N, CA and C atoms as a LAMMPS dump frame, in Angstrom:
ITEM: TIMESTEP
0
ITEM: NUMBER OF ATOMS
195
ITEM: BOX BOUNDS ff ff ff
-5.0000000000000000e+02 5.0000000000000000e+02
-5.0000000000000000e+02 5.0000000000000000e+02
-5.0000000000000000e+02 5.0000000000000000e+02
ITEM: ATOMS id mol type element x y z
1 1 1 N 0.848 -1.209 0.028
2 1 2 C -0.014 -0.001 0.02
3 1 3 C 0.872 1.216 -0.016
4 2 1 N 0.572 2.192 -0.855
5 2 2 C 1.373 3.371 -0.954
6 2 3 C 0.88 4.442 0.106
7 3 1 N 1.636 5.436 0.255
8 3 2 C 1.319 6.508 1.175
9 3 3 C 0.034 7.23 0.71
10 4 1 N -0.167 7.409 -0.573
11 4 2 C -1.312 8.086 -1.077
12 4 3 C -2.563 7.299 -0.773
13 5 1 N -2.436 5.936 -0.871
14 5 2 C -3.575 5.154 -0.585
15 5 3 C -4.004 5.176 0.845
16 6 1 N -2.974 5.285 1.77
17 6 2 C -3.251 5.319 3.147
18 6 3 C -3.893 6.663 3.51
19 7 1 N -3.504 7.746 2.886
20 7 2 C -4.083 9.016 3.209
21 7 3 C -5.436 9.312 2.528
22 8 1 N -5.727 8.478 1.542
23 8 2 C -6.967 8.703 0.785
24 8 3 C -8.216 8.221 1.518
25 9 1 N -8.77 9.077 2.384
26 9 2 C -10.009 8.802 3.105
27 9 3 C -9.979 7.549 3.905
28 10 1 N -8.968 7.441 4.706
29 10 2 C -8.9 6.244 5.552
30 10 3 C -9.562 6.492 6.834
31 11 1 N -10.851 6.384 6.883
32 11 2 C -11.609 6.559 8.111
33 11 3 C -11.898 7.98 8.499
34 12 1 N -11.528 8.943 7.659
35 12 2 C -11.816 10.339 7.879
36 12 3 C -10.814 11.049 8.745
37 13 1 N -9.785 10.367 9.246
38 13 2 C -8.818 11.034 10.149
39 13 3 C -7.993 12.086 9.41
40 14 1 N -7.804 11.939 8.053
41 14 2 C -7.061 12.907 7.279
42 14 3 C -7.78 14.214 7.206
43 15 1 N -9.152 14.108 6.99
44 15 2 C -9.931 15.372 6.99
45 15 3 C -9.972 16.046 8.36
46 16 1 N -9.926 15.228 9.359
47 16 2 C -9.874 15.827 10.745
48 16 3 C -8.579 16.534 10.987
49 17 1 N -7.475 15.944 10.5
50 17 2 C -6.183 16.66 10.637
51 17 3 C -6.187 18.016 9.816
52 18 1 N -6.781 17.982 8.635
53 18 2 C -6.848 19.183 7.812
54 18 3 C -7.594 20.273 8.473
55 19 1 N -8.557 19.918 9.357
56 19 2 C -9.362 20.94 10.054
57 19 3 C -8.758 21.342 11.372
58 20 1 N -8.27 20.334 12.096
59 20 2 C -7.72 20.582 13.475
60 20 3 C -6.379 21.255 13.427
61 21 1 N -5.535 20.872 12.54
62 21 2 C -4.192 21.49 12.518
63 21 3 C -4.231 22.982 12.355
64 22 1 N -4.922 23.553 11.357
65 22 2 C -4.94 25.033 11.334
66 22 3 C -5.542 25.664 12.528
67 23 1 N -6.566 25.045 13.124
68 23 2 C -7.11 25.571 14.368
69 23 3 C -6.135 25.592 15.538
70 24 1 N -5.39 24.554 15.63
71 24 2 C -4.343 24.502 16.668
72 24 3 C -3.264 25.538 16.455
73 25 1 N -2.807 25.738 15.172
74 25 2 C -1.897 26.825 14.833
75 25 3 C -2.42 28.15 15.178
76 26 1 N -3.679 28.371 14.751
77 26 2 C -4.312 29.684 15.062
78 26 3 C -4.435 29.943 16.579
79 27 1 N -4.842 28.953 17.346
80 27 2 C -4.91 29.055 18.809
81 27 3 C -3.516 29.381 19.404
82 28 1 N -2.479 28.705 18.904
83 28 2 C -1.125 28.994 19.351
84 28 3 C -0.711 30.404 19.102
85 29 1 N -1.067 30.937 17.869
86 29 2 C -0.694 32.32 17.549
87 29 3 C -1.451 33.287 18.359
88 30 1 N -2.725 33.039 18.65
89 30 2 C -3.555 33.92 19.471
90 30 3 C -2.97 33.943 20.929
91 31 1 N -2.59 32.734 21.455
92 31 2 C -2.025 32.694 22.771
93 31 3 C -0.751 33.487 22.895
94 32 1 N 0.08 33.302 21.864
95 32 2 C 1.368 34.133 21.83
96 32 3 C 1.105 35.57 21.749
97 33 1 N 0.158 36.054 20.923
98 33 2 C -0.118 37.458 20.845
99 33 3 C -0.717 37.972 22.147
100 34 1 N -1.596 37.223 22.814
101 34 2 C -2.166 37.636 24.075
102 34 3 C -1.008 37.775 25.129
103 35 1 N -0.103 36.8 25.114
104 35 2 C 0.994 36.872 26.073
105 35 3 C 1.843 38.113 25.856
106 36 1 N 2.106 38.417 24.618
107 36 2 C 2.956 39.608 24.275
108 36 3 C 2.195 40.862 24.628
109 37 1 N 0.904 40.886 24.397
110 37 2 C 0.122 42.116 24.672
111 37 3 C 0.083 42.334 26.204
112 38 1 N -0.17 41.305 26.982
113 38 2 C -0.239 41.464 28.407
114 38 3 C 1.12 41.918 29.001
115 39 1 N 2.219 41.334 28.406
116 39 2 C 3.583 41.72 28.802
117 39 3 C 3.811 43.213 28.494
118 40 1 N 3.436 43.611 27.321
119 40 2 C 3.586 44.992 26.869
120 40 3 C 2.726 45.982 27.781
121 41 1 N 1.489 45.542 28.061
122 41 2 C 0.648 46.345 28.913
123 41 3 C 1.214 46.509 30.296
124 42 1 N 1.766 45.448 30.847
125 42 2 C 2.37 45.517 32.167
126 42 3 C 3.597 46.444 32.13
127 43 1 N 4.357 46.357 31.079
128 43 2 C 5.523 47.227 30.926
129 43 3 C 5.115 48.696 30.778
130 44 1 N 4.048 48.993 30.022
131 44 2 C 3.482 50.309 29.869
132 44 3 C 2.955 50.885 31.15
133 45 1 N 2.292 50.006 31.949
134 45 2 C 1.729 50.423 33.184
135 45 3 C 2.877 50.897 34.168
136 46 1 N 3.99 50.228 34.134
137 46 2 C 5.118 50.613 35.061
138 46 3 C 5.616 51.989 34.619
139 47 1 N 5.735 52.226 33.302
140 47 2 C 6.174 53.57 32.891
141 47 3 C 5.23 54.657 33.167
142 48 1 N 3.929 54.432 33.097
143 48 2 C 2.858 55.356 33.319
144 48 3 C 2.885 55.721 34.783
145 49 1 N 3.007 54.697 35.65
146 49 2 C 3.064 54.927 37.063
147 49 3 C 4.253 55.792 37.488
148 50 1 N 5.386 55.564 36.845
149 50 2 C 6.582 56.345 37.166
150 50 3 C 6.377 57.783 36.683
151 51 1 N 5.845 57.922 35.539
152 51 2 C 5.604 59.36 34.955
153 51 3 C 4.561 60.105 35.798
154 52 1 N 3.601 59.459 36.36
155 52 2 C 2.548 60.165 37.08
156 52 3 C 2.966 60.503 38.498
157 53 1 N 3.968 59.895 39.031
158 53 2 C 4.368 60.115 40.396
159 53 3 C 5.089 61.515 40.453
160 54 1 N 4.723 62.305 41.453
161 54 2 C 5.349 63.628 41.57
162 54 3 C 6.879 63.524 41.904
163 55 1 N 7.61 64.368 41.258
164 55 2 C 9.067 64.388 41.485
165 55 3 C 9.362 65.261 42.76
166 56 1 N 10.253 64.886 43.513
167 56 2 C 10.606 65.743 44.657
168 56 3 C 11.397 66.982 44.121
169 57 1 N 11.285 68.134 44.79
170 57 2 C 11.995 69.349 44.366
171 57 3 C 13.527 69.149 44.408
172 58 1 N 14.202 69.815 43.496
173 58 2 C 15.661 69.79 43.566
174 58 3 C 16.106 70.469 44.84
175 59 1 N 17.119 69.955 45.487
176 59 2 C 17.662 70.592 46.663
177 59 3 C 18.256 72.02 46.33
178 60 1 N 17.966 72.942 47.172
179 60 2 C 18.517 74.297 46.92
180 60 3 C 17.619 75.192 46.177
181 61 1 N 16.466 74.705 45.728
182 61 2 C 15.499 75.584 45.03
183 61 3 C 14.356 75.942 45.934
184 62 1 N 13.753 77.093 45.626
185 62 2 C 12.676 77.594 46.465
186 62 3 C 11.374 76.786 46.069
187 63 1 N 10.551 76.488 47.039
188 63 2 C 9.291 75.734 46.725
189 63 3 C 8.356 76.625 45.839
190 64 1 N 7.575 76.011 44.971
191 64 2 C 6.68 76.736 44.11
192 64 3 C 5.463 77.175 44.938
193 65 1 N 4.918 78.389 44.546
194 65 2 C 3.769 78.875 45.249
195 65 3 C 2.66 79.044 44.308
C-alpha cells in the first residue's frame, strides 16, 4: 500500500487533521499574541506609574507657590 492510498479517506482522520491542525496553529498564535500584549501592557503600566508620580523638588531651590 502506498502513502497516497493510506491518506486517501482512511476513516476520515485525514480530513480531521486538515481541520484541526490550522485551528491548533491559530490558537497557538492567538495565545502568543495575548501573552505579548499582556507583557507590553504591564511594561507600559510601569512607565505610566513612574511618569505620574510627583518628583521631589531639587535641593537648593525655592518651593513653588
